[in-house]
C-alpha positions, 0 to 999 in steps of 0.5 A: 140100510133099508134092505128092501132096496139093496141090489135090486131095481125098484119100480116107482118114483125115486122121490117116494123112496129116497127118503127111506134110505139111511142117511150117509149110506151112499158112496157114489151117485151115478145117473143118466138123469132125464135131460129135460129136452123132450126126447120122449114123454118121460123127458118132457119136464116142463109145461108144454104148450104145443101139441106138435111136440113128439109128433111125426112129420111124414119125413120122420116116419121110420127113422131111427134118429130124429124120429119124433118132433122135438122142441126148437131151442128157441121154443114155440112161444115166449113162455116155452123159451122162458120157462123150459129151463126154469121148470127143469131146474125146479124138477131137479131140486125136488130130488136133489134135496133128498139125495144130499143127506143120503150121501157120505162125506167125500162121495162123488156124484156123476150126473149125465146131462145135455149141453143145453141144460147142464147149467140147470143141473149144476144150479140145483146141486150147488144150491143143495150144498154139493161142490162141482169138481169138474165137467167130464166130456163123454165123446161118442163114436156116433152122433145124430146130426141134422142141419138143413141147407139154406140153399135147399130151402130157398130153392123150394121157394124159387129164390134161386139168387139167394140160394146161390149166395148161401150155398154151403151154409146150413141151419143147425148146430155142429155135430154133437159128438160129446155129452157133459157129465157133471162131477160133484162131491159132498164136501167134508167140514172145513176143519177136516183134511181130505186125507183124513176123510179118505181114511174115515169114509174111504171116499174122496180119492180117485183110483188112477191105477185101475183106470189108466187108458193105454197106460196113461192117467185118464183125462176128463175126456172119456172116449169109451164106446159100446163093446162089440155085440153089446145089447142096446134096448133103450134110446139113451142107454150108455155103454157098460164100460163107461159106467164101470169106469166111473165106478172103479174111479171113485169107489171100492168093493162093497160100497153102495152106488145109487142111481135114481133114474136107472133106465135100462139098468146099466148102472146096476149091472156095472155095480154088480159086475164090480162087486159093489152094492146098488140101489136103483129106481125106475118109474117106466114099467116097460123100461123097468122090465127091460132093466131087470131082464138085463140084470138077470 
């Protein structure tokens, strides 16, 4: 293994560094990758055609949730609507294809994504030879939710008759209380038994004994929240306990965890606490600095 990457967060684009990792050296891929839904500049992964994206209306100034103008689901143009998902999938392919040879046979890959774009992630991973094992749901304790009252909009237009007709109806979605986590595996050859691969690579089984929830086997609905007083330094940061759960579930001490989009460093911290090695990359300088401060 290229030791310059072991147990440290490396600054830079993961696509430049991943080829330098040893083949079949990684036991777990665990990453909260960019979702491609325009949360921030780093999450705009399509050819945006509207300058209003990520701007602010007067009503958004000073808000913690919905503080920037996002792209409507229907897009601002036919091009946006048709190409946003395709371009995100193409971006995923640029690094998924490099990750494949670095993973050990039988290894797991947990990929956080958005409900709108997780299908694009699945396409990229399956086309690269990974097998989709399951889609877990991380249930959040708090979810920002905005759904406009149709009656309020109509009242502002002076259309009181229709406002009364549509009282109680809203424009928007249901409260987004969960995020999907796609769980892939790197399959063994057809001639190799799963148990034999577990013995050879120490991968492919799940550690139920150390991951029980209230004395019961865990399910694919994960209700794991931030600990009281846990530091929050990044907008899309995930709970430390959530990352620790996924690491404990699929790896043993001393094995290597990879996160190419480590963000605020939670995966690296979780791996270190659980006595696993890690390789992590981050290409936003301010976030890279914050991640290293947390890791220290």
